[in-house]
N, C-alpha and C positions, 0 to 999 in steps of 0.2 A: 754248818752243816747242814740242821733239823730243817731248814727252807728250805736247801736245794732239795730234797727227799721231797718233802710234803708238797711241791709246785711238779716236779716229776709224777709221784701218785696220782697228781691233781690230772694233772695231761692224760695219763694212760686212763681212769676213770672216763675223763669226759669224752675219749680216742673210744674208747670202749662204748660206753653213749650212743656217737654218733653211726660208730657199723652196727648195732641192734639196730639201728634205726635206720639206717640203707637195707635191711638185707629186712628186716619186718615190711617197709615199701617192696620190697620185690615180690615177697614169698604175696603179699596180699595183690600184686596184678597177674601173679601167679595164677594165684586164687577164682580172677578175675576173666584171666584169658579163658582155663576153662571152666565154670560157670556159664558165658556165652559161648562155650561150641555144646552142653548139654542145651541150651538153651534152644538155640536153633537144629539141634539135631544130629551137629556134623559130626563126626567119627573118628574123622581122619582130618589130619594136618589140611593146612589148604594150602599148603608149600610144595612145588616140583613132587612129582613117584619118585622113587627110587626102582619099583620093580617097572620091569621091559615089557611092556606089551607090543604084540604079535600081529600085528594087523593082517591080514591075507591080502595076498595080490589079485585085484581084479581079472579074471581068463581071459578077456576082449576088455580094448581100450578104443575107443571114438577115434577114429584121425585127423591128427591136430592138439590130441592132449601128450602134453611132454612128460617123462617122469618125475622128472623135476615139478613140474605143475602138483602131479596127485600127492606129494612126498612132501611140499609146503602145510596144502590142505590138510593132509591126515596128520601134520604135526600140531597145524593149528587147531582141529577139533578136539584130537588128546589132548593138546596141551587148554585148552577151557574150557573141558567136561572133566578135567582129571582123569582121564582114562576110561570114564565110563563111554563115550562117544561111540558110536559108529557109521562108519559111511555107506551106506546104499547105491548110490549112484554116480556116476559123474559123466557129465554131457558140457561139452562146450557151448558158449555163446555165441548167439549168430552175429559176425565181427560185421552187421548194417546196424551205425548208430546214424540217427535223425533227429537234428531236431528241433522242436516248432518253431516258427516267426516267435510266438507267443515268452519264448524260452528263452530265443534269445533278446528281444525287447526289453523283457527283464534284467538277464546280463549286462545289458550297453546301461538300463537305468541304474543299476545299482552301482556302477561303474563313475556314471556321472555323482549319485550321492555322496560315496564313500569320497572322490576327488574334491565335490564343495564341503565335504565333512570337515576333511584337513585342512582347506583354506581357511576355512571359518572358526576353527578354535581360538582359544586364545592362546595369546603367544608363548605363553610360560607352558603348554601346553601340544605344539605344534613338533612336529617329527621332523627333523632333517634330512632328504635324502641324499 
């Protein structure tokens, strides 16, 4: 009976040591995170903000700009700047997209190179389509 109680005490001691090590490591990681925040000068966490920021609507929108696009642009800017960004003007780009002969020649060359590189790759590295 005495041998079992010594084994149980040893197990309790080992588990206390293991939990202590885990919490010491977690505390150290917390200190490192706060130290990085102080070093970088960021006082707010980098996660999404819980505050609701109101963005004033533009009074006059150019023709051809949809409200969904304006909302998506505003949300992207607010998310990337953590609510510090500001939209000054939204203007649509012209729909006229022309590519020069040089651009199409480069695309064609890259397609040929990609196709031949797949053919010349070692057999164990080839992709099956």
